[in-house]
Structure formats: C-alpha cells, structure tokens
VEXKE-189125 format. One line per 4 residues: number of its first residue (from 1); their letters; for each residue x negated, y, z of C-alpha. Coordinates in Angstrom, 1 decimal. Layout:
% residues N
NUM> A> X Y Z; ... $
END
This chain:
% residues 405
1> XXXX> -16.6 -16.7 -28.6; -16.4 -13.1 -27.7; -12.8 -12.7 -29.0; -11.6 -15.4 -27.1 $
5> XXXX> -13.5 -14.7 -23.8; -11.6 -11.3 -24.5; -8.3 -12.6 -24.8; -8.6 -14.9 -21.7 $
9> XXXX> -9.7 -11.5 -19.6; -6.6 -9.6 -21.1; -4.2 -12.7 -21.0; -5.1 -12.7 -17.1 $
13> XXXX> -5.2 -9.0 -16.5; -1.7 -8.7 -18.1; -0.5 -11.6 -15.8; -2.0 -9.7 -12.9 $
17> XXXX> 0.1 -6.6 -13.6; 3.4 -8.4 -13.6; 2.6 -10.0 -10.1; 1.5 -6.6 -9.0 $
21> XXXX> 4.8 -5.3 -10.5; 6.6 -8.0 -8.8; 5.5 -7.0 -5.4; 8.2 -3.9 -5.9 $
25> XXXX> 10.5 -6.7 -5.2; 9.0 -7.7 -2.5; 8.7 -4.3 -0.7; 12.9 -3.7 -1.5 $
29> XXXX> 13.8 -6.7 0.0; 11.6 -6.8 2.7; 12.4 -3.1 4.0; 16.0 -3.9 3.0 $
33> XXXX> 15.9 -6.8 5.5; 14.4 -5.2 8.3; 16.6 -1.6 8.2; 20.3 -1.3 8.8 $
37> XXXX> 23.1 -2.5 6.3; 24.5 1.0 6.3; 21.1 2.3 4.3; 20.5 -0.5 2.0 $
41> XXXX> 21.7 1.2 -1.2; 19.3 4.1 0.0; 16.4 1.5 0.8; 17.1 -0.3 -2.9 $
45> XXXX> 17.7 3.1 -4.4; 13.7 4.4 -3.3; 12.5 2.1 -4.0; 14.1 1.4 -7.8 $
49> XXXX> 13.0 4.5 -8.5; 9.3 4.7 -7.4; 8.1 2.2 -9.8; 9.4 4.6 -12.4 $
53> XXXX> 8.3 7.7 -10.9; 4.9 5.8 -10.4; 4.8 5.0 -14.3; 5.8 8.3 -15.7 $
57> XXXX> 3.7 10.5 -13.7; 0.3 8.3 -13.6; 1.0 8.3 -17.5; 1.2 12.2 -17.7 $
61> XXXX> -1.5 13.1 -15.4; -2.6 10.0 -12.9; -4.6 7.7 -14.9; -6.9 10.9 -16.1 $
65> XXXX> -7.6 12.4 -12.8; -8.5 8.9 -11.0; -10.6 8.1 -14.1; -12.2 11.7 -15.3 $
69> XXXX> -15.3 10.4 -16.9; -17.6 10.3 -13.5; -21.0 8.7 -14.5; -21.7 5.5 -12.3 $
73> XXXX> -23.8 5.4 -9.7; -24.9 9.0 -10.6; -22.1 11.5 -9.9; -21.6 12.8 -6.5 $
77> XXXX> -18.3 14.6 -8.0; -15.0 15.0 -5.8; -12.7 16.1 -9.0; -12.4 16.2 -12.6 $
81> XXXX> -9.6 16.0 -15.0; -9.8 14.4 -18.7; -6.8 15.7 -20.0; -2.8 15.2 -20.1 $
85> XXXX> -1.5 12.0 -21.4; -2.9 8.1 -22.2; -3.9 7.7 -25.5; -6.9 5.5 -27.5 $
89> XXXX> -7.9 4.0 -30.7; -4.8 2.0 -32.9; -5.9 -1.4 -31.7; -5.9 0.0 -27.6 $
93> XXXX> -9.5 -1.3 -27.6; -11.2 1.3 -26.0; -11.6 1.4 -22.1; -15.0 2.8 -21.0 $
97> XXXX> -14.2 1.9 -17.7; -13.0 -1.7 -18.4; -14.3 -2.9 -21.8; -13.3 -6.6 -21.3 $
101> XXXX> -9.7 -5.9 -22.0; -7.2 -3.3 -23.5; -7.1 0.5 -22.8; -3.3 0.1 -22.6 $
105> XXXX> -3.6 -3.1 -20.1; -6.0 -1.3 -18.1; -3.5 2.0 -17.6; -0.7 -0.7 -16.4 $
109> XXXX> -2.8 -2.1 -13.9; -3.7 0.6 -12.3; -0.2 2.1 -12.5; 1.1 -0.6 -10.6 $
113> XXXX> -1.4 0.2 -7.7; -0.2 4.0 -8.0; 3.2 3.1 -7.3; 2.5 0.5 -4.4 $
117> XXXX> 0.9 3.2 -2.5; 4.1 5.3 -2.9; 6.3 2.7 -1.9; 4.6 2.1 1.8 $
121> XXXX> 5.8 5.7 2.4; 9.0 4.6 1.7; 9.7 1.8 4.6; 8.0 3.8 7.2 $
125> XXXX> 10.4 6.9 6.7; 13.3 4.8 6.0; 16.9 5.7 7.4; 16.8 9.2 8.0 $
129> XXXX> 14.8 10.9 5.4; 16.4 13.0 2.4; 16.2 11.7 -1.1; 15.3 14.4 -2.7 $
133> XXXX> 12.3 15.2 -0.5; 11.3 11.6 -0.6; 11.2 11.8 -4.6; 9.6 15.6 -4.8 $
137> XXXX> 6.6 13.9 -2.2; 6.3 10.6 -4.3; 5.9 12.6 -7.8; 3.0 14.7 -5.8 $
141> XXXX> 1.4 11.6 -4.1; 1.2 9.7 -7.4; 0.7 12.3 -9.9; -2.2 14.3 -7.8 $
145> XXXX> -3.1 13.1 -4.8; -3.7 8.9 -4.8; -5.7 9.5 -8.6; -7.9 12.2 -7.2 $
149> XXXX> -8.6 10.2 -3.8; -9.1 7.1 -6.3; -11.9 8.4 -8.4; -14.0 9.3 -5.5 $
153> XXXX> -14.6 5.1 -5.9; -12.7 3.2 -8.6; -13.6 6.5 -10.7; -17.2 6.5 -9.9 $
157> XXXX> -16.8 9.6 -7.8; -19.3 10.5 -4.8; -18.4 7.9 -2.3; -18.9 5.2 -5.0 $
161> XXXX> -22.6 6.6 -5.8; -22.9 6.7 -2.1; -22.3 2.9 -1.7; -18.5 2.5 -0.6 $
165> XXXX> -17.4 -0.5 -1.1; -13.3 -1.3 -1.7; -12.6 -4.0 -3.7; -8.9 -3.7 -4.4 $
169> XXXX> -7.4 -1.3 -1.7; -7.5 -2.1 2.0; -8.4 1.9 1.8; -7.6 3.5 -1.5 $
173> XXXX> -4.3 2.0 -1.7; -2.8 0.9 1.6; -4.5 3.3 4.2; -3.7 6.1 2.0 $
177> XXXX> -0.4 4.9 1.7; -0.4 4.7 5.6; -1.9 8.0 6.1; 1.3 9.5 4.1 $
181> XXXX> 3.3 7.7 6.1; 1.8 8.8 9.2; 2.7 12.6 8.1; 6.0 11.8 7.3 $
185> XXXX> 6.8 10.3 10.4; 5.4 12.6 12.2; 7.4 15.4 11.1; 10.5 13.4 10.2 $
189> XXXX> 11.0 12.9 14.0; 12.1 9.3 15.2; 16.1 7.7 14.1; 18.8 8.6 16.5 $
193> XXXX> 18.9 6.4 19.5; 15.6 5.0 19.6; 13.6 6.4 22.1; 15.7 7.5 25.0 $
197> XXXX> 15.1 8.1 28.5; 11.8 7.2 28.0; 12.7 3.6 26.9; 12.4 2.1 23.6 $
201> XXXX> 15.4 0.6 22.1; 15.2 -2.0 19.3; 17.0 -0.9 16.4; 17.0 -4.7 14.6 $
205> XXXX> 17.3 -5.2 10.8; 20.2 -6.6 9.3; 19.0 -9.1 7.1; 15.5 -11.4 8.1 $
209> XXXX> 16.6 -13.6 5.3; 16.1 -10.7 2.7; 12.6 -9.5 5.0; 11.8 -13.6 4.6 $
213> XXXX> 11.7 -13.2 1.0; 10.2 -9.9 0.5; 7.1 -11.2 2.3; 6.8 -14.0 0.1 $
217> XXXX> 7.2 -12.2 -2.7; 4.5 -9.9 -1.6; 2.2 -12.8 -0.8; 2.8 -13.8 -4.0 $
221> XXXX> 2.2 -10.4 -5.9; -0.9 -10.0 -3.7; -2.9 -12.8 -6.1; -2.8 -10.3 -8.9 $
225> XXXX> -3.4 -7.6 -6.6; -6.5 -8.8 -5.4; -7.0 -11.5 -8.2; -6.7 -8.9 -10.9 $
229> XXXX> -9.2 -6.3 -9.3; -11.9 -9.0 -10.2; -11.4 -6.9 -13.7; -11.7 -10.1 -15.6 $
233> XXXX> -10.8 -13.8 -15.7; -13.7 -14.9 -14.4; -12.7 -18.4 -12.9; -15.2 -18.6 -9.7 $
237> XXXX> -14.5 -15.3 -8.6; -11.0 -15.1 -9.3; -10.5 -18.3 -7.4; -12.4 -17.7 -4.1 $
241> XXXX> -10.6 -14.5 -4.3; -7.0 -16.2 -4.1; -8.6 -18.5 -1.5; -9.6 -15.9 0.7 $
245> XXXX> -6.6 -13.8 0.1; -4.4 -16.7 1.2; -6.6 -18.0 3.9; -6.5 -14.2 5.6 $
249> XXXX> -2.6 -14.1 5.2; -1.9 -17.6 6.9; -4.1 -16.5 9.8; -2.7 -13.2 10.1 $
253> XXXX> 0.8 -15.0 10.3; -0.1 -17.2 13.1; -2.2 -14.7 15.0; 0.8 -12.5 15.2 $
257> XXXX> 2.8 -15.4 16.3; 0.8 -16.2 19.0; 0.1 -12.7 20.3; 3.6 -11.5 20.3 $
261> XXXX> 4.8 -14.9 22.2; 2.1 -14.2 24.5; 3.4 -10.5 25.5; 7.1 -11.3 24.8 $
265> XXXX> 7.5 -15.2 25.4; 9.8 -14.4 22.4; 8.9 -16.1 19.1; 9.6 -12.9 16.8 $
269> XXXX> 10.0 -13.6 13.2; 9.5 -10.1 12.3; 6.0 -10.1 13.7; 5.3 -13.3 12.1 $
273> XXXX> 6.1 -11.3 8.6; 3.9 -8.5 9.6; 1.2 -10.4 10.4; 1.0 -12.1 7.1 $
277> XXXX> 0.7 -8.9 5.4; -1.5 -7.4 7.7; -3.8 -10.3 7.1; -3.4 -9.5 3.1 $
281> XXXX> -4.2 -5.7 3.7; -7.2 -7.0 6.1; -9.0 -8.6 3.2; -8.4 -6.5 0.8 $
285> XXXX> -11.4 -4.6 0.8; -13.6 -7.2 0.7; -11.3 -10.6 -0.6; -14.2 -10.8 -3.8 $
289> XXXX> -17.3 -11.4 -1.3; -15.9 -12.9 1.9; -16.4 -16.7 2.8; -13.5 -19.0 3.3 $
293> XXXX> -14.0 -19.3 7.4; -14.6 -15.3 7.5; -11.7 -14.9 5.5; -9.6 -16.5 8.4 $
297> XXXX> -11.4 -14.5 10.8; -10.2 -11.3 9.4; -6.9 -12.6 9.1; -6.8 -13.5 12.7 $
301> XXXX> -8.3 -9.9 14.1; -5.6 -8.6 11.8; -2.9 -10.6 13.1; -3.2 -9.6 16.7 $
305> XXXX> -4.2 -5.8 15.5; -1.0 -5.3 13.8; 1.1 -6.7 17.0; -0.6 -4.3 19.5 $
309> XXXX> 0.0 -1.4 16.7; 3.4 -1.9 16.6; 3.6 -1.8 20.3; 1.4 1.6 20.5 $
313> XXXX> 3.2 3.2 18.0; 6.4 3.2 20.0; 4.5 4.3 23.1; 3.8 7.5 21.9 $
317> XXXX> 7.1 7.7 20.1; 6.7 7.3 16.6; 9.3 5.5 14.4; 8.0 3.3 11.8 $
321> XXXX> 11.5 1.1 10.7; 9.3 -1.4 9.0; 5.9 -1.6 10.8; 4.0 0.5 7.9 $
325> XXXX> 1.8 2.2 10.0; 0.7 -0.9 11.6; 0.1 -3.3 8.5; -1.2 -0.9 5.9 $
329> XXXX> -2.5 1.9 7.9; -4.2 0.4 11.3; -5.1 -2.9 8.8; -6.0 -0.7 5.7 $
333> XXXX> -8.4 0.8 8.2; -9.8 -2.6 9.7; -10.2 -4.5 6.6; -12.5 -1.5 5.2 $
337> XXXX> -14.5 -1.6 8.0; -14.5 -5.4 7.5; -16.6 -4.8 4.8; -19.7 -3.9 7.0 $
341> XXXX> -19.3 -6.5 9.5; -18.8 -9.5 7.5; -19.4 -8.8 3.5; -22.6 -8.9 1.3 $
345> XXXX> -24.2 -6.1 2.7; -23.1 -6.3 6.4; -25.2 -4.4 8.7; -25.3 -0.8 10.1 $
349> XXXX> -25.7 1.3 7.1; -23.0 -0.5 5.7; -20.7 -0.2 8.2; -21.3 3.8 8.3 $
353> XXXX> -20.4 4.0 4.4; -17.3 2.0 5.2; -16.3 4.8 8.1; -17.6 7.5 5.8 $
357> XXXX> -14.8 6.6 3.6; -12.3 5.8 6.0; -12.4 9.2 7.3; -12.6 11.1 4.0 $
361> XXXX> -9.9 9.2 3.0; -7.9 9.9 6.2; -8.4 13.3 6.3; -7.6 14.3 2.9 $
365> XXXX> -4.6 12.1 2.7; -3.1 13.2 6.2; -3.7 17.0 5.4; -2.2 16.8 1.9 $
369> XXXX> 0.7 14.5 3.1; 1.7 16.7 6.0; 1.0 20.3 4.1; 3.8 18.9 1.5 $
373> XXXX> 6.1 17.5 4.0; 5.8 20.7 5.8; 6.7 22.9 3.1; 9.6 20.3 2.0 $
377> XXXX> 10.7 20.5 5.6; 10.9 24.3 5.7; 12.5 24.9 2.3; 15.0 21.9 1.2 $
381> XXXX> 14.8 20.1 4.5; 13.5 16.3 4.8; 15.8 14.9 7.3; 19.5 14.2 6.7 $
385> XXXX> 22.2 15.7 9.2; 23.0 13.7 12.2; 26.4 12.7 10.7; 25.1 11.2 8.0 $
389> XXXX> 22.3 9.2 9.6; 25.0 8.2 12.1; 27.4 6.8 9.3; 24.6 5.7 7.2 $
393> XXXX> 22.9 7.3 3.9; 24.7 4.7 1.7; 28.1 6.5 1.5; 26.4 10.3 1.9 $
397> XXXX> 23.8 9.8 -0.5; 25.1 7.2 -2.7; 28.6 7.1 -2.7; 28.4 3.7 -2.4 $
401> XXXX> 28.2 0.5 -0.1; 25.6 -2.7 -0.4; 28.5 -4.8 1.1; 31.9 -5.1 0.8 $
405> X> 34.0 -7.0 3.2 $
END
C-alpha cells in the first residue's frame, strides 16, 4: 500500500511537471502574439533558451540554494548553500523536503518553476532588450536570486517560520518575476513611438490567434502549477485546487472584459486574456484553502485590477508590451495579500505577515535586479540600437525572419 501511494504521488508530480513545462510554450506563443512580427524570432528565441538556462542553472546551484537544509518551523536564516550539483542515492528516493516522491521528481518540478520566473521578465522587456543582456540576467536570476528568495519560504527559512503563506507562488514566482521585470523596464525605457507628446500610442501585437493559444496553454499548465503544489496526489486537495484555479481564471477573464468595455466601450480581447492570467496569478497563493465562491471573488478583483494597472503603467510611461507587470507583479501582490483577507487564517495578524513577505520579496528582488541590469547597461549595454529596434530584432540579432511572404 505504501509503495502504491508513493508511486501514485510520484506519477502525479511528474504529470504536473510536464504541465508546468508546457507553460513555456504558452508564454512563447502569448508573448509572440502580443508583439510585432519583426521581433517574432527574438521572442521565440528567448522563450526557448530560458527553460534550458533554468534547468542547468538550477541543477548547478539553484536547487541547493533554495533547499539548503533550514529546519522547518525553527530557522530564521536568510541564506545557506548545500553545495554544488544535484545527487542522491542510487534509487533517487532521498528527499528530506518531500519524502512522498523521488528526489529527481522534486528537482525537476522546482526547476520548471524557476525557469517560469525568468520568462515573466522576457515579455516585459520585449522588442528592445539586447539578447546577451537578457541571457546574462536570466542566469543570475534563476541561478542565484530566485532560489535564495525561495528558501525564505519554501526552503523553510525565516518567512516560513513567521507564518508567511504562499501556496504555489503568487509572490515567490510571479511577483518576483514582476519586480525583476520592473527594474528592467525602468532602465530600458519605452519602445520608440510608444509615448509621444504626452500621448500613449498603442503598438498592437501581430497575431492574436497565437496570443489566445498561449493563454489557453498557460491555463492548462496552471493545473500542474497549482495542482502539483499540493506535493502529493491527494484526491480531495488536488481537485479542490483545480476548481479554485479555474474559477478564478474564468472570473478574471469576465471581470476584465466588462471593466475594459465600461472604460473604453471596446471588447478588447487582449485585456480578456490578461484578465484570465490575472485570475490565475491571484488565486495561486491560496488555491488550496479557498472556497469556490471566494476564488471567484479573488478572480473578479484581479480581473478589474489588471485593466486599471495596464492603464496606470502607461500613464507613468512604463512600457510593458504584454502586460506582465500588471498580471504578475500587481496581481501577484494582490493574491498574496488575499490569503490574509480570505484564507484559512484570515485576519489582521496573517495580513501583516503577508504584507511583510510582499515587502521583503519586493525590496530584495528589485534591488538585485536593478543593480544587475544597471551593471549590464554600463558595460555591454542592455538596449539595441535605434536602427535595430526600428527594423526589427529578428534580422539584426538572428539573421532570419519568422515569416517569409
């Protein structure tokens, strides 16, 4: 019986890992669709190398930075390193953190999360960042920053001891990626022609079919992202998590659709897509402990938030081609705080702890990312030339085009 349960848990975690891996295709198609055709190869290239970078960097040092051996419920530590590389016994079953499935499954599932964090940055800085600068930043974010910060909660560090709760990563994955993206967007500046004479000029994506496919792939992948974060095949908890995840996504999409129509009198498809993703990000921190009605409320709030957030970032001239700041940063913060408002331990004390976690992750990620991007800016440079930007990154950085007509 024990062996059957172990096998079942491990099988579900491997399926969940595959679903999270599929999210990289979702990000690739979404970001491609919401950007211009002349930069398609560049966007696809970044989204192809990011999971490759993530796996290698996480194997070399990231995994042992994120799970360094802090003592659960006791440790108030910020940093520890368990050593280079990944290894276990011959059977691969030794996992101090998750004895319910194998060490190798544990590593692979967590590595997929790490790569997802960097992919969030890709969309926000699209169409004007130098490829080399993005790659260097991604290596440092996945190999060092993300796992160290992840150890504070999921590795049983100081925030876990204080009672901070983030089930599947509204903060640890999404807002960390969002804060990193914010630093890059600030230092890069807006795309040419986006803000002229005090006006916001829309730069529409070239393929909404691709964007819709990407959104549905991400929604599907979220079943593994949140469902896998149960860390077992517990039938009641996994199924509840998938229900709350889907209800929040649906509510987010509908709320965004109604909100943007109320404001602009247009049925904006791209806002609906971001509303779905906003609901998914918003529910991620507490998907395992929300009632169905509560998950709908969280999705509705996230869907409204994402619309006004997109308008806000345009107002302060922070150019984000795909809405990553609004979806992942703003709704990641909201989803984390929602645990203190609606979760199993909802109340002022829990809300304060959630707020502390948001502030700690925000400050650490933004400072780290700003310093790295700034060093890159004054050394190799982080922005392509005006000519490259105008003619498209595909021809200049890759020597090929996605479409031949």
